C-alpha positions in Angstrom: 0.0 0.0 0.0 1.2 3.5 -0.8 1.7 6.1 1.9 -1.3 8.1 0.4 -3.5 5.1 0.5 -2.6 4.4 4.1 -3.3 8.0 5.1 -6.7 7.8 3.4 -7.5 4.5 5.2 -6.5 6.0 8.5 -8.7 9.0 8.0 -11.6 6.9 6.8 -11.3 4.7 9.9 -11.4 7.9 12.1 -14.5 9.1 10.2 -16.3 5.8 10.6 -15.8 6.2 14.3 -17.2 9.7 14.2 -20.3 8.5 12.3 -20.9 5.5 14.5 -24.3 6.6 15.5 -25.5 7.4 12.0 -25.9 4.1 10.1 -26.6 5.7 6.7 -23.5 7.9 6.8 -21.5 4.9 7.9 -22.9 2.8 5.0 -22.1 5.5 2.5 -18.6 5.8 3.8 -18.0 2.1 3.8 -19.4 1.8 0.2 -17.2 4.7 -1.1 -14.2 3.3 0.8 -14.5 0.1 -1.3 -14.4 2.3 -4.5 -12.2 5.3 -3.5 -11.5 6.5 -7.1 -15.0 6.0 -8.6 -17.9 8.5 -8.9 -21.4 7.2 -8.3 -24.8 8.7 -8.9 -27.2 9.1 -6.0 -29.5 6.4 -7.4 -26.6 4.0 -7.8 -25.6 4.4 -4.1 -29.2 4.0 -3.0 -29.5 0.7 -4.9 -26.1 -0.5 -3.8 -27.0 0.0 -0.2 -30.5 -1.3 -0.5 -31.4 1.6 1.7 -34.3 4.0 2.1 -33.8 6.7 -0.6 -34.5 9.6 1.7 -32.2 8.4 4.4 -29.3 7.8 1.9 -29.9 11.2 0.3 -29.8 12.9 3.7 -26.5 11.1 4.5 -25.0 12.2 1.1 -26.1 15.8 1.8 -24.6 15.7 5.3 -21.3 14.1 4.3 -21.0 16.6 1.4 -21.8 19.6 3.6 -19.3 18.3 6.1 -16.6 18.1 3.4 -16.1 14.3 3.8 -17.3 13.5 0.2 -17.3 15.4 -3.0 -20.3 16.1 -5.2 -19.6 16.4 -8.9 -22.1 17.6 -11.5 -22.0 16.0 -15.0 -24.8 16.9 -17.4 -26.8 18.2 -14.4 -26.6 14.8 -12.7 -24.9 14.7 -9.3 -22.2 12.1 -8.7 -20.5 11.4 -5.4 -17.0 10.3 -4.5 -14.5 10.4 -1.7 -12.5 13.6 -1.7 -9.0 13.2 -2.9 -7.7 14.0 0.6 -10.4 12.9 3.0 
């Protein structure tokens, strides 16, 4: 593992602890952790997590507002990914 990847893993582990009481935020983080360099649409994340759409959307909004994940717009469609430096 590279030093950058190790630093990202350590930061993600810390964030998972911080969001221990919010299962949807944790699930989004765990999902994106498995795919650190991929962008996903909101709908793809909802389907991948088999979650309640509203709860997953609220988690995405919270994590984006907190600066944990990044929101990208492509053709007016929001995509989400981990930030380059979490």
